[in-house]
Phi, psi and omega in degrees: 000127182292153178283152171275110183282116184266141173271112183251174170250168174301323176302321179303308188292326182292340185271006180239088188228020181238174179287342175285333181203103181238119181237152174224169171228155184201120179060034174082008175253153178251138179230141174257104189262012184301316184285348180265347187314307183286350182263350185290124187302328184272001183095152181289329180306326185284328171290317186293340176298329186244020180299140177076008185237174171273131187251017181294317181293308189294332179286331180279341190275110183283342171282336178272317175188116189278135177241140180265171179298325180298325182298323186290321180298314179301322180299323179300344177283348182250009179296138176234358182169190176221164180271137176276178181292142182250018184282146179230157180257312180296135177203148182292350178275353186292131177239139182279144173230154186299328183251039180298121179216089185299148176288147171298141178286134170288103197298314177302311183293323178301308182295322179299317180289314186258352181042041184253275178238142181267101177302344180281347182241157172309135189280316189301324176295319183292321175298321183285332180256014185299153178243045180249162170273170180293323183296325182281324175304309185296319173303308187281323186294340174264017176256112188292145169242153183223130181236150182292331181234157179303133174287153180278139175270318182238156173292294178306130182302328183298322178287307186302322180305321183282000177259005183245136182222121177279153195296321184289357173291332181297299178292337171290325179277310191267345179299304178301327182289323177288327175292324178300316184294320184297311182296325181298312175305313181296321177293322179292332172283350185264305178209176184277127176250151178301155178305151177306321189285340182268314188219084179292328183291138178287138166283086193305328188290335178282348183294331177288353179268350183294123180283159177311321188297322179296318181296318181300315185292320181298322183292320176302316174297319174306316181283338167298313186294327173298320181291318180303317181294327179303317183276335174289322181301309188291320177299317177297314183295309184281323185261346183247300183288338179244043177284009194329302194281343175270356181296133167298147178278075178215150187290339177290327176283323178290317174305307182300319180294324180292320178291317190286316184210338180310307184300331183286327178284327182287323184229064182301338176259011176287112194287340181269359181230037186250352176234163187280132171298145186309323180295324182289320186285334177293321174302317187281329183276344184303308174291331176290321182288326180287325180297311181305313176297326178288330188267328187234162172296156186306319178296319182288312181307307185294330177290320175300315180295316178310302184303313182298317183292322171302316180282337170293322179300313177307310183304307189286318182290325174294322174306307176302311186299328183289338184269331195226007188224144166290136195226159172294174193300317185291320186283334175293322177296317179292332177290317178298322181296317182290318179297332182288328181295328178279314193250353181239315181200103187275003176263002178226167174067065181274340175298136174251314180271333181211157177265009194298312186284337168292323171298312185298322190259011169067033175248020179300138183251109177305122176246000000 
């Protein structure tokens, strides 16, 4: 049975430098020579001296250590993978322009060069069956590609349809829900309502009975919810969507990462994958809304949830606009800031609607 050849980065090789795990590279191939250490005629110290490095030159250097042809043949017994392309698109030199329009990626040449994802084929199965290390996946998924039409996740149209979300789905789905929570809060400041699980429908006739004081209290909670969303936006983006370096090196976790946020960095201008599908936001908001009701009385919790949901709608619509729309001054500045997160440094600049929490947590991205 032939070995499964994995694509690694130089950083992968450099992390194996001990007698317990000793890797080297040569001519773009990666070798695990751990089991050969004790058998090396020159002693294990000589190999460990070059552990984690490329040994092409030193093996050719007769003054350093002479190697026969059989030594090269023996080395092939320890091959475990090869080095992938180290070319990058993201650069500290990248500068945002008002009329930023990236050129389309040559899909055939890109796959031939990088052996990462073939944009001409459905992506999800390729990620699941991939032969890359986590390090190579993270290196490549953060190098933006651009295609004229949305790339396919699945082959069958019925599955593919559910992976695409047009931007206006967000206000259509979540706008009425945010309004519902706002009115429910105002009613609860006025009189006791049955639990949602008992009577989810609002007593519409009672809306005319809500005093101004109840609306004021709800508005105060609403503004608290606005502020809460800004920190949640930062937390989700930095610690959930960019959990990159803590990911286990397993295809299930890499596939999950790709679905949640990796695809957005890989295809940042894909207009049908710039906002959260309703199912994803429903999953993310569920523990947050439960926490709000655990911490606060119902009227206060629903007001806060209403404000947070409203700012979420603003966030997702603004996110779409930052990638695809000409904008007024403040939003134009945030567009440059967010695109720099994609094209300059994806480890900084997590704010989308505001830089405030990047400033607080020292992750501001100079643009």
